[in-house]
N, C-alpha and C positions, 0 to 999 in steps of 0.2 A: 847181583841184586839180592838183598836180604829177603827172607821169607818169614813172616810173622805168624806165630801161633796165638790164638786168642781163646782162653778158657772162660766161658761165660757162666756166672752163677745164676741164681734165680732171676728170670726176666731178661737176661742179657744173652739169650741164645738166638736172637732174631737174625735169620739169614739175610734179611733185607739190607743189612749194613754192608753186604758184599755185592759187588758188581759181577754178573755172570756166575751165580752160585752153582756149584756142581756137587752133588752128594757122592761121597766116597765111603765105601765099606772097608774097614781095616781089621784084619785078624792079627793078634799079637801072641807072643809066647806066654803072656800073663793073662790070657783070656780076652773077653770082649770089652771094648771101651763103653762108656755110658750111652753112646748113641752113634749114629753115622757122623762122620766128619763132613764139613762143608768147605770146599775150596772155592776161592774167588779172589777178587782184588778190591783194595781200598785205595783210592787215589793212585792207581797204577801199580800198587805194591801187592805182590802175592801174599795171600793170607789163608789160614786154615782156622775154622771156627769149630769149637767143641762145647756142647752143653754139659756141664759137669754132672748135673742131676738127671740128664736125659731131657729131651725137648718137652716131655710131659711132666717133668719134675716128679718122677715116680721112684727115684732112688734116694734113700735117706743118706745123710752124710757118712755114717759108718759103713754103708754098703757100697759106696762109690769105689769103683776099681781104679784107684789112682795110678797104679802101675801101668795098667793097660792104656789109660788115657794119655799118660806122658809118653809111653812107648809108641802109641799110634801117631802122635804129633812128630816124634823123632823120625819115624819111618816115612813120613811124608816130607821130610827134609826141612822142617822149620829150624830157623837159626836162633830165634829168641822167642820167649813166651811172655805175654802180658795176660793178667787174669783179673777178674772181679770177684768180690765176696761180700755178702751181707754181714753186718756186724752190729752188735750192741755196744753202746758207749759206757765206759766206766768212769768217765771224768766229765764234770759239768760243762767245761768249755768245748768238748767235742759233741756237738749237737746233732740230733737227727737231721738228715739232709746234707750234712757235711761229707766230704771225702777225706780219707786219711791214707797216707802211704807208709805202711809199716816198715820198720827196719829190723824187727826181730819178732820172735814168737815163743811163747811158753807152751809146751806140748802137754796137754792133759788127756789125750786120747789113749785108748787101751786095747783096741781090737783091730788095728789096721796094719796091712802089709806095708812096711815102711822102708823097704830096701829092695833093689833089684837083685842083690847079691845074697840070696838065701839058699842057693843050691838047686833052685827049681829050673834053671835055664843054663845050658852048657856054655853059652857065649857070655855069661856073667859069672865067671868063676871067682872063688876066693871070698874073703870077707872085706867089705868096704867100710872103713872108718872115716867117712867124709867129714870135713870141717863144717860145722853148722853156723859159724860166724865168719863173714857176714851171711845172714840167712838169705837175704835177697841181693840180687846183683845191683850194686850201687850205681853203676853207669846207667843201667836201664831205669832204675828208680828215679834218678835225676831227670831223665827224659820225661817221665810221667809228671814229675813235680813242675818242671818248667812249662810243660804243656798245659797243666791246670792253671798256672799263673797266666799264661797267654790267653786261655779261654775264660779267665776271670771266674773260675769256679772256687767256691769257698773250700779250703782244704787245710790239712795239717801235714807238715813235712816229715814228722817223725812220730814214733810211738810204737809200743809193742802190744800184741794181742795174746790172749789166752785162748788156745784152741781146745774146746771141750768135746767129749765124745758125741753128745746129742743122742737122739733127736730132741730130747726134752731141753727146755731152757734151764738156766741155773736156779738153784734155791737162793733165797736172800742171803743166807750164811755164806754160800759160795761166792756170790756176787760181791759181798762186802770184803771178803778175803782177797779176791782178785783185785779189787779197787785199792786195797791197802798195799798191795805189791807195787803199785804204781803203773799197772797196766792201763792202757787207753781203751782197749777193745776186748770183747768176748765174742767168740766165733766158733763155727763147727767144721770149717773146711780148709783152714790154713795149712794144716798138716795132714799127710806128709808130702803134699804136692811140691812145696818149695825144695824139700830135701831130695826128692826123686829127680827134679830138674838138675840139681847140682851133681847127682851121680851120673847123669847123662852128659854133663858139661854144657848145659844149655842155659844162657842167661835168662833169669826169670824174675819178675816183679809183679806185685799185686796191688790192686786198688780196693781199699775197704770202703764200702758204701754204708754209712751209719744210718740205722733205721730206728733206734730206740735207746732207752737208758737202762736196759736190762731190768733188774728189780731192786737195785740198791737204794733207789729213792723211795720216799714215803708214798709218792704218787707215780703215775705213768709207768706202771708195771707192764712188761713186755707181753704181748699176745701175738699169735700168728696173724690175726687180722690187722692189727696195728702195724706190724712189720710190713705187710704187703702194701698197705696204704701209703706209707712213706717211700717204700721201695720203688713204686711205680714212677714217682718223680725222680728218684735217684738214677733209675735206669737211663733216662734221657740224658742226664749229665754224664754218665759213664760212656754212652754211645758217642756223645760229642767229644769227650776226652780221647777215646780210643781211635776214632776216625782221624783226629788231628795228630795223635801220637804216632800212628803208623807212618805218616809222612815224615815226621821228625826222626823216627828210628831208621828210616831208609836213607837218611843223609849220612849215617855213621858207618864206618868200616868196622864190622864186628869180628872180622877174622882174628885179629890179635887177642881179643877178649875170649873168644871161643877156644882158641889154642891154649890160653892160660888156664881156662876152666877145665878143659879136658885133660891137660897135663896134671893139674891138681887132683882131679878125680882118679886118674890112673895111679898116681903116687899114693893114694889113700887105700889102695887094695893090697891086702896081705897075701901076696902071691909072687912067684918069681917074675922079675922084670922082663924075662924072655917070653912070657906068655902074651900073645897078641889078643887084645880085646877090641874087636872091630869097631864098636860104636864109640870108643875113646881114641881111635887112631885118626889123626888129622895130618895133612901136609902143610907145613908152615908157609 
């Protein structure tokens, strides 16, 4: 049976989506995760919930320990990870209140630990040149898309986001440039979460919860209060989506996909093939 990791962004850290929630403390070689993890079930499927910013939302995007978060989920045995993230829209047709399932991301962050393979942990030796395309696991992304269709949630199947460092919002000049690139979204937490999942060989996909139009329009400039107002409604949509998606994920045999991803990750490491890397070792 599959075990699903859920990384909740702002507002989606509610443990009540789980049946029989149990708080678990996890220590990792990369420090402490954002908060305790919560294990439980959704529709009979084992799940682990983690609040990206902490349950008090007191960790800004650039200070999130993404490595510890991903490692903690790995250490609890999750097979796949679904995540949510609040985003601003850079395109007129991607309206606040919509969902979007990104297929790529443009990284504009500058201060985040973006790899497990930096020499800080002996079981992650060498240098990992992981492939960043596809950024998200397509098989898992399609599950989220089909579930959104089933739940009749207004959504967009494709689009890429620009991940900025934050915590400030974009200037108008930045927003206009990002829009001119053809980006659909601007966000502060898409990176390096998706890449770290790839380094672990764990299928990962995210759901963008659109809250605003950033500041490229003449009106409707983004503010923290306006974001939270729309986000409250989006959270309910995301909960509906994730609860339904977990059941769909459980219908799939993920072993071949996980084997493929772990093999790809292992082959991306510049080190002798004789070196055993435990977290990338799987039995076919």
